[in-house]
C-alpha positions in Angstrom: 0.0 0.0 0.0 2.8 2.4 0.9 4.5 1.7 -2.5 1.3 2.5 -4.3 1.0 5.8 -2.5 4.6 6.8 -3.2 4.0 5.8 -6.9 1.1 8.2 -7.2 1.8 11.0 -4.7 5.6 10.9 -4.6 7.7 13.9 -5.8 7.6 14.2 -9.5 4.4 12.2 -9.8 0.9 13.5 -11.0 -0.7 13.1 -7.6 2.0 15.3 -6.0 1.2 18.1 -8.5 -2.5 17.9 -7.7 -1.7 18.0 -4.0 0.4 21.1 -4.5 -2.4 22.8 -6.4 -4.9 21.9 -3.7 -2.6 23.2 -1.0 -2.0 26.4 -2.9 -5.7 27.0 -3.4 -6.6 26.4 0.2 -3.7 28.5 1.5 -4.6 31.4 -0.9 -8.2 31.3 0.3 -7.2 31.4 4.0 -4.8 34.3 3.5 -7.4 36.2 1.5 -9.9 35.7 4.3 -7.3 36.9 6.8 -6.7 40.0 4.7 -10.4 40.7 4.5 -10.8 40.4 8.2 -7.9 42.7 9.0 -8.9 45.4 6.4 -5.8 44.8 4.3 -7.8 44.5 1.1 -5.1 46.4 -0.9 -2.8 43.3 -0.7 -5.3 40.9 -2.2 -4.3 41.6 -5.9 -0.7 40.8 -5.1 -1.7 37.6 -3.4 -3.8 36.5 -6.4 -1.0 37.4 -8.8 1.5 35.4 -6.8 -0.7 32.4 -6.4 -1.6 32.5 -10.1 2.1 32.6 -11.1 2.8 29.7 -8.7 -0.1 27.7 -10.2 1.2 28.3 -13.8 4.7 27.1 -12.8 3.2 24.0 -11.1 1.2 23.2 -14.2 4.3 23.7 -16.5 6.2 21.3 -14.3 3.4 18.8 -14.7 3.5 19.3 -18.4 7.2 18.7 -18.4 6.7 15.5 -16.6 4.1 14.4 -19.1 6.3 15.3 -22.1 9.2 13.4 -20.5 7.0 10.3 -20.0 5.8 10.6 -23.6 9.3 10.9 -25.0 10.4 7.9 -22.9 7.4 5.9 -24.0 7.8 6.7 -27.7 11.5 5.9 -27.8 11.7 2.9 -25.4 8.2 1.6 -25.4 7.9 1.9 -21.6 6.7 4.5 -19.1 9.6 4.1 -16.7 
């Protein structure tokens, strides 16, 4: 069971990317609510821009992993 979890959610795996995006979304929401409650609404656009850039970088990393797997599969015939 542990090996299956590492295979899906380990570093460099698709589940790890999804977990990072979920953590980024939840963290951004909590910080936004904190800014609202402390009347620091002027900082929210910077927060949204930063989290958007982070999400794009995470998705580009995921795309790189998928392209690497495709190239490996198309040249060697295996996904490892």
